N, C-alpha and C positions, 0 to 999 in steps of 0.2 A: 504494500500500500504506500503510495507516494505521500510525502509530507505536503501540507498546504503551502501555497505560494507565500503566504505571509510569514512563514518560518524564516524566510530569507530577507525579510525587511528589517532594517535597523530599528532599535528601540529609540534612538535619538541620533541626530547628527549635529556637529558644531563646525562652523567655519571660522578659522583663525587667520590672521594676517601677520606675517613677520617681515621685517625689512632688512635684516642683516643675518649673516651666518651665526653670529653670537646669539641672536634671538632664537634661531632654529635650535641651537644647542641648548639654550636655557629652557625652551619648551619641552625638549626631550628629557632634560634633567627633572623638570617639575613632574612630568608624567612618570618617570622612573621611580620617583619617591612613593607613588601610590600603587605601583605594580606589585603583584604577589606571585608566588610560585604557582604554576599552572596557567598563567596568563599567556594567551596567544595573540600576537600582533601581526597583521598583514600590511606590509609597507609597499606602497606603489609610488613611482615618480620617475620622470624621464631623466636623461643625462643632466647632471648638475643641479638637480632639484633639491638636494640636501639630505638624501637618505642616510649617507654615512655620517654627516654632521649630527643629524637627529638621533641616530643610533648611538653615537658617542655620548650625547647628552643623556640618553636612557641609561647607558652604562655608568655614568657618573652618579645619576640619581639612585641607581640600584646599589652602588658601591662595589662594582666589580673591577677586576684588573684592567688597567688602561691599555691602550694600543689597539683599539677597535678599528679595523679596516674592512672594506668590502670583501666578503668571502667568495668572490666571483670564481676563482680557480679551484678552490678546495671544497666548495658547496656549503660546508658547515665549520664554524669556529665556535669554541666554547670559552667563555670568559668567566673564570671562577670568582665567587664572592670573596672580598678581602676581609679577613678576620679583624684587621685593624682599621677598616674603612667605616663609612657613615652608617652602614647597615650590617654589622657583623651577624653572621648566621642567616643572612638573607639568601634569596635565590641566586643561582648562577644565571648568566645570560647566554642563551644559545642563538647564534646569529646564522641564518641560512640564506643562501642565494638560490632561488628556484628557477632562475631564468632558463637554464639548460634542461630542466626537468619537464617533460612533456605531459605528464599526467599525475593524478593522485597516487597511482600505483608506484610510480617512481619515487614519490615522496615517502611512501611506506618503506621502500627499499633502504632508505637511510636511517630508519629506526628512531625517528623522533619520539615515538611513544615511550622509549626508555628514559628520556629526560624531561618529557612534557610536564609531568606532575610536580617535579622538584625544581624546575627552572622557569624563567621567563623566556619564551621562544619568539623571536622576531624573524619573520620570513619575508624577504624581498621578492617581488614578482610571485607572490603566493596565491593571488586571487584565482579561484577555479581549481586549486590544487590541494589546499590544506583545510578547507572548511570541515571536512569529515573528522579531523583530529580532535575537535572540541565542540561542545555545544555552545560555547561562548567565544567570541573573538572581538578584537578591536581593530578596525581598518583605519589606516592613516594614509591619505593620499597627499603628496606634495606636488604643487604645481608652480612652475616658474612663471612669473608675470611677463617677462620679456625674453627675447632670444629663442623662443621655441622653434620658429621656422628655421633657424640656423641649424638645428639638430634634426630637422625633418619631421616634426610633429607639432601641430598647433594645439592638440589636445592629447592627453595620455590615452593610450589604447589599453583597455582592461586586459591584464594578464601579460601582454607582450608588446614590445616594439622592436624595431630593428636596431635600436641603440643600446649598447652595453655601457654600463657605468663602471669604468675602471678606476674608482676611487679618485675622481677628479676633485680639485678644490672647488668649493662653493664660493661664488662671488657674493658680495653684498648687494643684493637686489631684492625687490619685493617678491614674496612667495605667499601663496594661499595654501593653507593646510586644512584639509577636510578630515574630521574624525567621525567615525560611525561605530556605535556599539551594538553588538548582536548577542543575544542569549542572556540568561539570568545574571551572569557576572557583571555584565555591562548594561543592566536595566536602567541605570541612571548615569549621567555624565560625571566623570571624575572632576574633582575640584583642583584646579591648577593654579589658583591665585589670581590676583587682579592685574598682573603685569602684561597680560596678553589681550589685545583687542580682538573681539570676536562676537559673533551673534549665534544664538542657539539655532 
């Protein structure tokens, strides 16, 4: 029996605007402070949109080991929680790049289930591939405000584009970040503080 269509509708969505890479990092750090073991994040954004900067902020907020880079070539990187960091005993960060994975079954082959319950899992290019892993997920879409035509896409294409993000530096330019919560874990929006301009 198939699930009703509304099962794939978000409980809420929030549009945020950042103007610098530092703000993208700070937003990630604020979100990282409220994340818990078992949380699944699906991260989407074209080249230079700020995915790596945002994930570095998440890592800071979670209190994991520094040095987060895009896992484009290794598929999965695990960043352990620091016992002397801001959240000792907190979850590790599992950072996944699903760009080269063509289906949900290929996601299953990398055994994320083994770490899912004890870690925060961030999957870049995960839309359409990881929804089966958890009844709850947080989707974060990062959109560049300018320069999109230069990389061949005026709007992000769900799941895939022909552009790979090889950990390029993010410029200080406006970005729109859309966050959507799915499932019981994300039935309400996280409180990120008043430093970010946004509308529910």
